[in-house]
N, C-alpha and C positions, 0 to 999 in steps of 0.2 A: 619119553620118560617124563615123569612129573616131578615136582619140587621135592616131594618126600623121598624120592630115590636118589637125590643128589647127596653126596657125603658132606659132612661138616667141613668147612674151610675150602670147599671147591666152588669154582665159578661156573656160571651157566648163562645162556641167553634165553630170554623169554620168547616162546613161540606162540602161545595163546593164553588168554586169561578167560575166566568164566564170564558168561553173559549175565545181564541183569544188574541188580543193585550192588552185589559184591564186586563185580567187574568195574562198575563205575567208581566205587570207593577205592579200589586198587589203582585205577588210573589217576584219581585225585592225589594219591600218595606218590605218583610218578612211576608206578609199575606198569609199563607199556610194552607191547610187542617190539622186540628188537633190542630192548635194554639189557645190559649186562649186570648181573647180580652176583653176590657172593653169599652163600649160605653160611652163616656164622655158627648156628647150632639148631638142633631139633630136640625138643623136650620129650621125655618118655611118656608113655601112657596117653597118647593123643594130645599132648600139650602143644603150645604154639611153636612155630618155626621162626627163628630170628634171621633177618636178612640185612645185608649191607648194600645200599643202592645210592650212588652218587654221594658217598661220604656220610650217609645217614643210616642209622640202625632203626629197624621197626620189626614188629612181630606180625605174623599172619597165622590165623587159626589153622589147626591141623586139617580140618575138613576142606577149607578153601585151598590150602597148599596142594592138596591132592588133585585139584582141578586145574592147577597152573601147569601147563606143558612147557618144558624147557629142553634145550639142547646143551649137553655138557661141553665144556671147553677143556682142552688139555693144557693145564697150567703147571709150571714147574713147582715142585714142593718148596715151601718157604720155611726157614728155620723157625722154631718156636721162639727163640731169643736171638736177636741179631747182635753179634759181637761188635763192640765199639773199637775204633782204632786206638783208643786210649788204654784198652785192656792189655795186660802183659801177654806176651806170646805163649807162655806156658798154660794159660787158661783156655 
């Protein structure tokens, strides 16, 4: 599976990155084989893919994201808004 096939807000582990200059640039950003990433969002119409890696957000071009092979992880769904202990129980 490639990075484009990962759903928004899901995590995956990088299995391979493209060869050449684009791969070198990805490695310079910290995107290496074995790293766990989280896909934040994918823009429509061939726009960039936003990733979260080691607490940092960055965007990858749509064409490059299609060349990054990943393995999906089964992660439990996280609530959109986490309730605070200070909230009343009826909310």
